[in-house]
N, C-alpha and C positions, 0 to 999 in steps of 0.2 A: 626501539632498537634492542635486540637481544644481545646479552653478553655471553659469548660461548666459552669464556674462560672459567665461568662458575660451573662446577660440576652439578649435574642434576641429581635429584633424589634417587632416581633409579640407578645411576652409576654408583652412588654412595652405598646403596643397599647391596649391589652386586659385589663391590669391593669388600664390604663388611662380611658378606657370606663367604667369600673366598678366604678371608683371614680367619674366620671362625672354623672353616673346614681344615685349614692348615694347622690351627691350634688343636683341633680334635685329633688329627692324624699324629701330631707330635706327642700329645698326651697318651694316645693308645700305644705308640711305639716306645715311649718312655716306660709305661707300665709293663709291656712285653719284655723290655730289656731288664727291668728289675726282677721279673719272674724268672727269666732265663739265667740271670746271674745267681739267683737263689738255687735253681736246679743244678747249675754247674758247680756250685760250692757245696753240694750235699755230701754228707759223710758216706763213704763207701767202705764196706768190710768184705774181705775175701779170706778164704782158708787155703792153705797149701793142699795139694792133692792127698797127702798122707794124713791130713787132719792134725798136724802137730803145731802149725803156726797160723795165726790170724793176723793180718795186717789191715789197719784202718787208716783212712785219710781222705783228703779232698784233692782238688786240682792244685792246691798250694803245696801239697806234700804229704808225707807219712806222719800221722799223729800218734799212732800206737802200734807196737808189735807185741803180740801176746803169744807166749810159748806155752803149750799144754803142760800141765803139771807132771805128766809121766813121760815127757819127751826124751829125757836122758835115759830112761829105761828102754824106750822103744827105738832109739836111733843113736847113731854115732855122731860125733861132732861134725864130721864131713857131710853126712846126709842131712843133719839138722841145718847146717849152713845152706845147703842147696834148697831146703824147704823154705828158709827165710827169703832167699833170693827169689824163689818161685812165687811166693806170696806177694812180695813187694813188686815184682814185675807184673803180675796179674792185676794188682791194685793200680799201678800206673796205667796199664792198658784200659781198664774199666773207667778210671776217672777221665782219661783222655776221650773215650767214647761218650761219656756223660756230657763233657764239655762240648764236643762236636754236635751232639744231639740237641743240646739246649741252645747253643748259639747259631747253629746252622740255618734255621729259618730267618733269623735276623740278618745274617750276612747275605743271604740270598736276595732279600728284598731291599737291602741297603743300596742307595744310589752311589755311584762312583764319584769320588771327589774330582777326578780328572774330567768327568762330564760337565761338572759345574764350573770348575776353574781350570782353564787350559794350562797344561804343564804341571799340575799338581800330582802327587803320587797316588797310586791306587790303594784305597783303604783295604780292599779285599786281599791284595797281595801282602800288605802289612800285617793283617790279622793272620794270614797263612804262615808268615815268617815267625810270628810270635807264638803260634800254636805248634809245639813240637809233635812229630809223629810218635805213635806209641812205640815203646822199645820192643825189639825182637825177643822172642822167647829165649831163655838161656840155653846154651849148648850143653849137652851132656858131658860130664867129665870122663875123659878117656885115659886109661892107664898106659896103653900102648896103641898104636894105630889099629883101629878096628875092634878093640876090646873095651867095653865099658867097665868102669870101676865097680867092683862088687865088694862092699864093705860090710856085708851082713854077717860075716863070720870072723871079724877081726878081734884081736885080744882086748883092745881098749873098750870096744862096745860090750863084750861079754863081762868085762870087769865091772862096768857100771850097771848093766842090765841084771846081772846076778848078785849085785851088791857085795862083790868080793872085797871091797874096801872096808867092810864092816867086820871082817874076820881078824 
């Protein structure tokens, strides 16, 4: 008489192959996640349009702001402030894009937790909530409605550009 409660060798081999396949998939996804994490945390550097300010950082934040040596000769404090804001805003936009590019394929192939466990929250929704959208570009400074501020001929800028403080 045969005992049907004892698994056969074929069933054991099939179960072992299934577990090995799951482990291989897990290891491949773990490796892809580590690579994506390294890409997302890569250092990004950007320059302001006028070439006066360089901002560097990662998705974690700004790590350095470099101001060109001749910045105070070429710009006023107001325009230099706008250059700093411009560089940091562009840095934020680029690091956000880098993060989305690196983690996008992983989140696309990630199974939904709610598919596995009824009533569980959506992991994709959680990741979307934790990933802020890139900031909008800064608005130009206006002196009066419809007129942009032109600080190219202000006395303070000339004072520093012409080194009047040395006289």
